[in-house]
N, C-alpha and C positions, 0 to 999 in steps of 0.2 A: 171378673175380665177372665175367659175363656183361652186356654194355653192352646193354640193352634201345634199338634204335630202330627208327621206320618205314622200312621201304625205298621209301615213297611222299613225292613231296614235297606239301608240305601245297598246298592251292589256290593259297595265296599264293606261294609256290615254281614253282610251274604255271604262275604267269599272268608272273612275273618270266623266266622261262626263252622264255615266250612272245616277250612285248617281245621279250628278247636277242635271238631268231633276226632281227626285223627289220632289224638293226641290220649281220648278215652276209648273204654270198655265198650258204652252203650251210649246213644243219645241221652238218656236221665242222668247220666253221671255228669255230660256238661252243661247241664241249665243252668246253673249258677255262673259259670263263666259266662255264657251267652245271654242272661241275664246284663253281665257288669258292660257286657259289647250293647245292647241295646241301651244302655244307663246310657254310657258313657255319648254316644250318640245323640239319643232323646232328650239329655240332663235328667230324668228320670223314667219311671216304666209305667204308665197307664194300664185300665183294663183293658182297653182295648190292647194295646202294646205287649202284655200279658197272653191276650189269644195270637197275636199274630207269633209270638217265641213258643208257645205250644203248637200251631201249625208249620214253626219253620220246623223242630224237633221231633212232630208226631207223637205227643204227651198229650193228655187229657190238660184241658183248662183248669181246670179246679187242680193238678197236682201243680201248675205253674203260680198259683196263685197262692196254694197255701204255701209252698216253700218261697215265693217273692214276699208273703206277710209275714211268716216267722222271720228270715233275716233284718234286722234293720240298715243293713246298710244299698238296701235295695229300698227306693225315693219312691213313694207310693203319689207323691206331689209332687209339684216344682218348688225346688230350694233355691235359695240366693247363689251369687257369686262363692260366696263363701259358708260351706255351711258346718257350722260349730258342732261337736256332736261331743259333749260332757258324759263320760263314763258315771252312772249311778249305783254300780253293784256294791257289793258289802265294802271292800277294799277301798274303793276310793270314796265309798257314804261316810268310813268310819273316817278316811282323813280329810272331808271337807267338800266334799262335791257341791254339798249344798252351797256353800260358800260361793263357788266356781259361778256355779248358776247364777246366783244373784250378782254376782259382780258383771258377769256379761251382759244379764238382765239389764241393768240398773246401765250400762258402760253404753247397749247399743240402744236402748229403750221397747226393747222386747222379751215377750215370756216367750217358755219354754214350749216350743211347737209353733211359732210364729217367724216372718221372714220381714224382715227392715222393709217400709214403704220403698224404699228405693230399690229395694231385690239384690242387694250388696249383700246382708247375711242372713243365715238361719238358724237357731237357735235350735237339736233337740238332743234328748236324751239316750244314752245307748248303754243295753245291759251291762257290757265287759269288752274292755279296746283294748285287754290282754298285759296290762300294765301295771300288775299288783303292786311290785316290789318299790314302782315308782308313783305309786297313787299319793296325791289327785290326778287322772289324765285328762285330755280330752285329742281329739284330733279335726284340725279342719283341713276340708279336701285332702289329698295326702299325705298330710303332716301331722306326726302324734306331737305333743308337746307334755312334759310328763313334770312332776314334782312342783308343781303349780303352786300359785299363791297369788292374792290380788295383782301385786306389783307384778309378777309377771304375764298375768293376764294382760294388765294395762298397757305394756311391755309390746304386748304381739299383734293385738288389735290395733295399736298407735301405727305399726307397718303396715296394718291392711286396711288404713283407716282412707 
């Protein structure tokens, strides 16, 4: 099933980008925040969406694609209502990130990179959530969860199901 989306920002989205540009020295510096605006509007940023942002900011499409593909915060495919991102960098890995992934996978019946059939949850791994002192950590949408245990995972996910 393909997801239909506009490849143009709404007038409100374009206005937000225009205002955003007043805070940066040039259009290239505003690229990541502009991608965020697009993702908020569309839920993810497709190749066509990246082309639209490139055109809007007058940047090469290859540059926009390179930035979007480098950062895990840019979703390059649709994600569920709750996007669960588990940090798997060194500190989190040493403190049990793999058991956190296993726990979430078992509870939701999905593996890393998958979305539940009801489109409610997507499980992803990310390089760093900047929470090394409170590892293991995960982020669900814009909320951070730290010092995770299997018990905490079950409590968090039970509130969302």
